[in-house]
VOMAR-591424 format. One line per 5 residues: number of its first residue (from 1); their letters; for each residue x, y, z of C-alpha. Coordinates in Angstrom, 3 decimals, decimal comma. Layout:
BEGIN
NUM = a = X/Y/Z ~ ...
end
This chain:
BEGIN
1 = msypn = 33,194/2,430/13,475 ~ 31,215/0,043/15,666 ~ 27,537/0,239/14,801 ~ 25,908/-0,476/18,182 ~ 26,880/2,970/19,485
6 = gklse = 27,905/4,454/16,183 ~ 26,756/8,046/15,905 ~ 27,426/10,333/12,979 ~ 29,882/13,145/13,670 ~ 27,086/15,534/12,703
11 = ekvfk = 23,343/14,929/12,604 ~ 21,833/14,587/9,120 ~ 18,470/16,231/8,477 ~ 15,878/15,726/5,719 ~ 13,383/18,535/5,183
16 = dpvhr = 9,935/16,998/5,183 ~ 6,531/18,567/4,409 ~ 4,720/16,423/6,997 ~ 7,119/16,193/9,958 ~ 9,120/19,351/9,138
21 = yihvr = 12,429/17,571/9,752 ~ 13,593/13,958/9,760 ~ 16,616/13,499/11,998 ~ 19,316/10,868/11,466 ~ 21,966/10,513/14,179
26 = dkliw = 22,872/6,833/13,806 ~ 25,454/5,767/11,239 ~ 23,583/2,490/10,734 ~ 20,424/4,324/9,606 ~ 22,372/6,715/7,403
31 = dligt = 24,168/3,848/5,656 ~ 20,884/1,955/5,094 ~ 19,306/5,007/3,478 ~ 22,217/5,184/1,034 ~ 21,844/1,630/-0,286
36 = pefqr = 20,621/0,930/-3,838 ~ 17,745/-1,136/-2,424 ~ 16,445/1,752/-0,332 ~ 17,081/4,409/-2,997 ~ 14,957/2,310/-5,379
41 = lrrir = 11,923/3,363/-3,309 ~ 12,272/6,868/-4,791 ~ 11,089/5,318/-8,070 ~ 7,928/3,752/-6,644 ~ 4,960/5,983/-5,863
46 = qlgtt = 3,324/5,622/-2,488 ~ -0,184/5,688/-3,985 ~ 0,174/3,794/-7,244 ~ -2,298/5,059/-9,847 ~ -3,792/7,730/-7,547
51 = yltfh = -1,715/10,446/-9,261 ~ -4,122/10,100/-12,201 ~ -6,925/11,297/-9,904 ~ -5,157/13,619/-7,459 ~ -2,393/15,264/-9,459
56 = gaehs = -0,276/16,022/-6,386 ~ 0,032/12,360/-5,369 ~ 3,528/11,942/-6,802 ~ 5,196/11,132/-3,469 ~ 7,174/7,938/-3,098
61 = rfnhs = 7,685/4,959/-0,831 ~ 11,019/6,603/0,011 ~ 9,246/9,648/1,511 ~ 6,894/7,445/3,501 ~ 9,614/5,126/4,813
66 = lgvye = 11,580/8,073/6,170 ~ 8,380/9,377/7,770 ~ 7,665/6,091/9,560 ~ 11,263/6,018/10,786 ~ 10,928/9,574/12,152
71 = iirri = 7,705/8,825/14,051 ~ 9,303/5,755/15,617 ~ 12,449/7,743/16,460 ~ 10,360/10,326/18,275 ~ 8,419/7,672/20,166
76 = iddvf = 11,412/5,730/21,456 ~ 13,843/8,635/21,903 ~ 11,348/11,014/23,494 ~ 8,083/9,414/24,649 ~ 9,487/6,049/25,849
81 = qerpe = 12,841/7,309/27,087 ~ 13,645/5,958/30,576 ~ 10,280/4,239/30,961 ~ 10,876/0,853/32,618 ~ 8,582/-0,989/30,184
86 = wddne = 10,807/-0,005/27,221 ~ 14,080/-1,837/26,619 ~ 16,433/0,621/24,926 ~ 18,490/-2,301/23,614 ~ 15,672/-2,689/21,029
91 = rlltl = 16,137/0,881/19,771 ~ 18,208/0,290/16,613 ~ 16,268/-2,841/15,720 ~ 12,992/-0,908/15,884 ~ 14,385/1,999/13,865
96 = caall = 15,672/-0,365/11,159 ~ 12,342/-2,201/10,921 ~ 10,518/1,131/10,633 ~ 12,834/2,366/7,887 ~ 12,814/-0,887/5,892
101 = hdlgh = 9,212/-2,047/6,339 ~ 8,206/-1,216/2,724 ~ 11,453/-2,267/1,064 ~ 9,814/-5,030/-0,987 ~ 7,110/-3,007/-2,705
106 = gpfsh = 7,012/-3,426/-6,458 ~ 5,962/-0,904/-9,108 ~ 2,333/0,169/-8,671 ~ 2,434/-2,012/-5,557 ~ -0,835/-3,863/-4,959
111 = afekv = -2,000/-4,083/-8,602 ~ 1,378/-5,545/-9,553 ~ 1,186/-8,058/-6,704 ~ -2,298/-9,240/-7,687 ~ -1,336/-9,962/-11,289
116 = fhldh = 1,824/-11,913/-10,484 ~ 0,654/-13,438/-7,178 ~ 3,463/-11,812/-5,210 ~ 3,646/-10,474/-1,677 ~ 5,725/-7,364/-1,012
121 = edftr = 6,323/-8,476/2,577 ~ 7,951/-11,683/1,304 ~ 10,281/-9,587/-0,847 ~ 10,972/-7,193/2,012 ~ 12,243/-10,112/4,073
126 = aiilg = 14,105/-11,588/1,089 ~ 15,938/-8,293/0,493 ~ 16,842/-7,980/4,173 ~ 18,104/-11,574/4,363 ~ 19,543/-11,933/0,844
131 = dtqin = 22,725/-10,962/-0,972 ~ 22,104/-7,218/-0,818 ~ 23,804/-4,075/0,461 ~ 21,057/-3,830/3,086 ~ 21,968/-7,255/4,425
136 = killk = 25,700/-6,492/4,493 ~ 25,110/-3,363/6,561 ~ 22,710/-5,058/8,983 ~ 25,198/-7,901/9,531 ~ 27,599/-5,416/11,087
141 = mgadf = 25,218/-5,352/14,055 ~ 25,553/-9,111/14,492 ~ 24,934/-12,357/12,609 ~ 21,316/-12,585/13,763 ~ 20,399/-8,911/13,369
146 = pkkva = 18,984/-9,100/9,794 ~ 16,801/-12,028/10,929 ~ 15,470/-9,996/13,855 ~ 14,589/-7,057/11,579 ~ 12,770/-9,434/9,221
151 = eviak = 10,887/-10,942/12,177 ~ 9,664/-7,543/13,361 ~ 8,305/-6,801/9,887 ~ 6,767/-10,299/9,702 ~ 5,138/-9,710/13,117
156 = tyknk = 6,809/-12,828/14,540 ~ 9,420/-11,124/16,723 ~ 9,303/-12,125/20,401 ~ 8,943/-8,532/21,669 ~ 5,329/-7,726/20,765
161 = lvvsl = 5,710/-4,116/21,929 ~ 8,276/-3,551/19,161 ~ 5,981/-5,207/16,602 ~ 2,979/-3,097/17,661 ~ 4,905/0,124/16,993
166 = issqi = 5,349/-0,900/13,335 ~ 2,173/-2,910/12,759 ~ -1,080/-2,571/14,676 ~ -4,391/-0,757/14,339 ~ -2,663/2,474/15,352
171 = dadrm = 0,991/2,349/14,365 ~ 3,698/4,582/12,921 ~ 3,070/3,251/9,411 ~ -0,577/4,334/9,389 ~ 0,126/7,582/11,226
176 = dylqr = 2,582/8,612/8,522 ~ 0,717/7,537/5,414 ~ -2,590/9,104/6,456 ~ -1,000/12,515/6,964 ~ 1,389/12,234/4,009
181 = dayft = -1,273/11,042/1,578 ~ -3,663/13,776/2,741 ~ -0,959/16,396/2,212 ~ -0,023/15,288/-1,294 ~ -3,576/14,639/-2,495
186 = gvsyg = -4,695/18,001/-1,107 ~ -7,610/16,587/0,898 ~ -8,455/17,449/4,487 ~ -9,662/14,008/5,619 ~ -6,388/12,432/6,765
191 = hfdme = -5,303/15,014/9,301 ~ -5,423/14,176/13,001 ~ -3,634/15,334/16,133 ~ -0,551/13,133/16,040 ~ 1,239/15,277/18,616
196 = rilrv = -1,499/14,530/21,111 ~ -1,448/10,822/20,287 ~ 2,314/10,655/20,848 ~ 1,976/12,437/24,190 ~ -0,587/9,927/25,489
201 = mrpre = 1,191/6,777/24,226 ~ 2,456/4,442/26,902 ~ 4,534/1,254/26,519 ~ 3,192/-1,915/28,110 ~ 4,695/-5,375/28,116
206 = dqvvf = 3,217/-6,481/24,777 ~ 1,701/-3,422/23,122 ~ 1,333/0,343/23,048 ~ -1,647/1,731/24,968 ~ -3,109/5,242/25,226
211 = kksgm = -4,083/7,277/28,234 ~ -7,849/7,682/28,567 ~ -7,408/11,470/28,421 ~ -6,256/11,106/24,803 ~ -9,253/9,052/23,622
216 = haved = -10,651/11,803/21,401 ~ -7,368/12,088/19,490 ~ -7,496/8,320/18,858 ~ -11,127/8,606/17,706 ~ -10,072/11,356/15,305
221 = yimsr = -7,301/9,139/13,917 ~ -9,727/6,249/13,267 ~ -12,262/8,479/11,531 ~ -9,462/10,050/9,454 ~ -8,452/6,594/8,321
226 = yhmyw = -12,052/5,722/7,456 ~ -12,525/8,842/5,317 ~ -9,161/8,484/3,565 ~ -10,019/4,967/2,449 ~ -13,325/5,932/0,913
231 = qvyfh = -12,422/9,366/-0,429 ~ -8,865/8,678/-1,638 ~ -7,640/5,068/-1,565 ~ -10,831/3,605/-3,071 ~ -11,577/6,528/-5,390
236 = pvsrs = -13,319/5,033/-8,451 ~ -11,161/6,944/-10,955 ~ -7,962/5,607/-9,377 ~ -9,517/2,160/-9,415 ~ -10,305/2,592/-13,115
241 = aevil = -6,641/3,311/-13,814 ~ -5,643/0,307/-11,718 ~ -8,078/-1,900/-13,647 ~ -6,431/-0,871/-16,938 ~ -2,939/-1,319/-15,491
246 = tkilh = -3,864/-4,822/-14,333 ~ -5,326/-5,729/-17,729 ~ -2,188/-4,507/-19,540 ~ -0,001/-6,796/-17,439 ~ -2,416/-9,713/-17,939
251 = rakql = -2,543/-9,141/-21,724 ~ 1,231/-8,927/-22,081 ~ 1,607/-12,126/-20,056 ~ -0,975/-13,942/-22,200 ~ 0,687/-12,803/-25,448
256 = fqegy = 4,119/-13,840/-24,184 ~ 2,898/-17,317/-23,250 ~ 1,186/-17,668/-26,669 ~ 4,480/-16,926/-28,448 ~ 3,509/-13,451/-29,700
261 = qfkte = 6,436/-11,570/-31,235 ~ 6,698/-8,239/-29,411 ~ 8,247/-5,243/-31,123 ~ 9,560/-4,388/-27,675 ~ 10,335/-7,617/-25,846
266 = pkhfy = 9,321/-7,608/-22,157 ~ 12,799/-8,588/-20,951 ~ 12,218/-7,328/-17,424 ~ 9,138/-9,579/-17,149 ~ 10,642/-12,866/-18,355
271 = slyke = 10,930/-14,473/-14,932 ~ 7,399/-13,284/-14,065 ~ 5,847/-14,590/-17,283 ~ 7,549/-18,003/-17,349 ~ 5,489/-20,441/-15,302
276 = dekit = 8,469/-22,646/-14,417 ~ 10,634/-19,806/-13,100 ~ 10,659/-17,952/-9,825 ~ 11,682/-14,312/-9,853 ~ 14,944/-13,669/-8,044
281 = vadyl = 15,548/-10,794/-5,645 ~ 18,087/-9,344/-8,097 ~ 15,518/-9,325/-10,946 ~ 12,789/-7,981/-8,666 ~ 14,969/-5,047/-7,610
286 = kldes = 15,376/-4,043/-11,266 ~ 11,628/-3,358/-11,470 ~ 10,344/0,128/-10,727 ~ 7,677/2,405/-12,183 ~ 9,980/4,027/-14,728
291 = iilfy = 10,578/0,558/-16,225 ~ 6,855/-0,242/-16,316 ~ 5,985/3,077/-17,966 ~ 8,746/2,573/-20,538 ~ 7,094/-0,676/-21,653
296 = fqawm = 3,631/0,867/-21,651 ~ 4,778/3,658/-23,945 ~ 6,581/1,202/-26,209 ~ 3,617/-1,200/-26,316 ~ 1,368/1,561/-27,628
301 = eeede = 2,961/0,669/-30,988 ~ 2,324/-3,083/-30,784 ~ 0,333/-4,933/-33,431 ~ -1,953/-6,465/-30,824 ~ -4,930/-4,107/-30,703
306 = vlsdl = -5,929/-4,868/-27,127 ~ -2,442/-4,301/-25,677 ~ -1,923/-1,181/-27,784 ~ -5,300/0,296/-26,820 ~ -4,934/-0,411/-23,099
311 = cnrfv = -1,465/1,134/-23,025 ~ -2,725/4,215/-24,870 ~ -5,533/4,528/-22,339 ~ -3,196/4,336/-19,366 ~ -0,481/6,629/-20,711
316 = hrnlf = -2,930/9,273/-21,974 ~ -5,428/8,853/-19,118 ~ -8,363/7,789/-21,274 ~ -9,851/5,702/-18,487 ~ -12,863/3,409/-18,278
321 = qyvef = -16,228/4,742/-17,132 ~ -17,990/3,037/-14,243 ~ -21,396/2,381/-12,706 ~ -22,503/0,946/-9,367 ~ -22,983/-2,766/-9,964
326 = nphlq = -23,551/-5,422/-7,325 ~ -22,667/-8,880/-8,671 ~ -24,694/-10,563/-5,924 ~ -27,879/-8,805/-7,033 ~ -27,188/-8,382/-10,744
331 = mqqwl = -25,709/-11,687/-11,855 ~ -28,199/-12,043/-14,721 ~ -27,357/-8,579/-16,071 ~ -23,655/-9,393/-15,747 ~ -24,029/-12,545/-17,856
336 = eliql = -26,114/-10,640/-20,436 ~ -23,467/-7,912/-20,688 ~ -20,737/-10,474/-21,341 ~ -22,707/-11,886/-24,293 ~ -23,585/-8,415/-25,611
341 = fkkag = -19,943/-7,315/-25,474 ~ -18,969/-10,395/-27,455 ~ -21,662/-9,593/-30,060 ~ -20,317/-6,061/-30,257 ~ -16,783/-7,328/-30,872
346 = idpdy = -15,497/-5,962/-27,524 ~ -13,509/-8,510/-25,519 ~ -15,201/-8,698/-22,092 ~ -12,088/-10,264/-20,558 ~ -10,315/-6,926/-20,953
351 = ylvld = -13,088/-4,356/-21,304 ~ -15,773/-5,382/-18,808 ~ -14,377/-5,497/-15,304 ~ -16,045/-5,891/-11,918 ~ -14,009/-4,403/-9,099
356 = sssdl = -14,764/-4,448/-5,368 ~ -13,228/-2,490/-2,506 ~ -13,636/-3,370/1,139 ~ -12,429/-1,909/4,424 ~ -12,818/-2,623/8,113
361 = pydfy = -11,967/0,670/9,877 ~ -11,576/-0,809/13,361 ~ -12,153/-4,146/15,020 ~ -11,786/-5,530/18,504 ~ -10,189/-8,909/19,102
366 = rpgee = -12,027/-11,888/17,653 ~ -10,624/-15,349/18,514 ~ -9,162/-17,112/15,493 ~ -8,759/-13,963/13,401 ~ -5,523/-12,344/12,268
371 = eerlp = -3,344/-11,053/15,066 ~ -3,006/-7,538/13,679 ~ -6,637/-6,981/14,634 ~ -5,674/-6,880/18,295 ~ -7,640/-4,004/19,781
376 = ihlqm = -6,560/-0,535/20,814 ~ -6,488/-0,232/24,580 ~ -7,006/2,813/26,762 ~ -5,187/3,098/30,064 ~ -7,603/4,304/32,722
381 = pngel = -6,503/6,602/35,561 ~ -6,278/3,589/37,898 ~ -3,990/1,715/35,450 ~ -6,710/-0,661/34,201 ~ -6,856/-1,311/30,437
386 = relsr = -10,145/-0,895/28,577 ~ -10,738/-1,769/24,912 ~ -11,382/1,422/22,940 ~ -14,899/0,677/21,659 ~ -16,050/0,027/25,243
391 = eseiv = -15,318/3,655/26,082 ~ -15,933/5,437/22,763 ~ -19,450/5,563/21,312 ~ -18,027/6,786/18,000 ~ -15,699/3,817/17,645
396 = eaisg = -18,340/1,391/18,906 ~ -20,618/2,521/16,066 ~ -18,140/1,394/13,376 ~ -16,393/-1,518/15,133 ~ -16,363/-4,771/13,214
401 = krrtd = -18,428/-3,311/10,359 ~ -16,944/-4,025/6,958 ~ -18,058/-1,775/4,129 ~ -17,838/-3,066/0,563 ~ -18,293/-1,152/-2,670
406 = hklyf = -18,746/-2,661/-6,152 ~ -18,109/-0,935/-9,472 ~ -18,376/-2,113/-13,074 ~ -15,791/-0,607/-15,449 ~ -16,120/-0,383/-19,230
411 = pqdfi = -14,942/1,717/-22,232 ~ -17,709/4,238/-22,852 ~ -16,105/5,340/-26,131 ~ -16,208/1,816/-27,584 ~ -19,907/1,539/-26,762
416 = edlss = -20,702/4,955/-28,237 ~ -18,915/3,944/-31,448 ~ -21,231/0,961/-32,055 ~ -23,171/2,835/-34,739 ~ -23,334/-0,244/-37,001
421 = kkkvk = -24,728/-2,358/-34,151 ~ -27,391/-0,037/-32,867 ~ -29,549/-2,681/-31,173 ~ -26,600/-4,182/-29,249 ~ -25,535/-0,704/-28,234
426 = eqile = -29,007/0,112/-26,900 ~ -29,190/-3,164/-24,976 ~ -25,795/-2,545/-23,352 ~ -26,685/1,014/-22,382 ~ -30,042/-0,096/-21,008
431 = ilkkp = -28,422/-2,582/-18,617 ~ -25,717/-0,131/-17,556 ~ -28,350/2,469/-16,663 ~ -30,406/0,139/-14,488 ~ -29,971/0,738/-10,745
436 = y = -29,709/-2,335/-8,551
end
């Protein structure tokens, strides 16, 4: 069957808790969903360690990717249909980019990337362009089609309207994950009137804009995003779990490079731990969260006390405690704590961790800054475009204002057990109790 107009003989439907149904009519999309590379996303949680805080947050990158695809399908098949600004020849390209935009995420996503200095977007493009089933299927659309899909995801594709649907300050990616993450965490913050937003979307030459009459729905979306970041994504308990996860991976890497003899060799990590090797796409695709958790459970039995303890903490959810701690204002206390931890026999490299979270909920265009910060525009009744914060007092109040939060994480149980070093224990607790 020829892909360009290749429709399935019967529409396929996924039941979905957020969008009710996800509709697949194109054989190209159906075949992409069935590839090993896409099915791997079932084994990677959308929210990393957040399931240790919100027990319902077990949903996967697979769920989310289908959701982004469905939002885009509705936009281009319903909202944009027959509008002169939309080129329907871009339809399948846009649907593929929506479906595949998270293909390169690794296990526990951002924590994993930080430790090994990886970028999931690089791997997304590498999977699309490499020797994979995904690539073979995309090539049926033409020799340059995989490259075009990769360009949309990289935000370098010539049609900026297509790019803005997938990646902008109000795009299908964000519209799905806010609602999906709110649903599975059980919070009320992430809900907004997506139906209204879709109805007031309009295609322009280089971006999506929104009718002025729908401004309040857009405001609601931005505030939903703001609250989700601070109430869910940056939740200090989830961050505690991520701190421990990060330290496990660092410790295992250090031990490997020092020649430590593991009881359970980290075979899946060899190309990540060897400084002179670069991980291949094939090796990267073998990594998922079931593999990571297998090693964590096995490493609970290792002779190395730090690795064993950290793995026990993660697997059994015995997480670090935390206090507010601003390194810019408390540098002296930070240096004192490092020395006190050493005196207490607690390795500060693994058990005293400063972690900061930062978010910019909305920004208007600033010359020289990253392109994805292009503003949201409202289309006025006379056709004129106005930047959102110029019309909305709510959005103006938060525009360009970055909020940062600092936490200090530590093992409360280790400190409480310092009965033989009472003075050190008291000094540590005294500093941790001081407000900044």
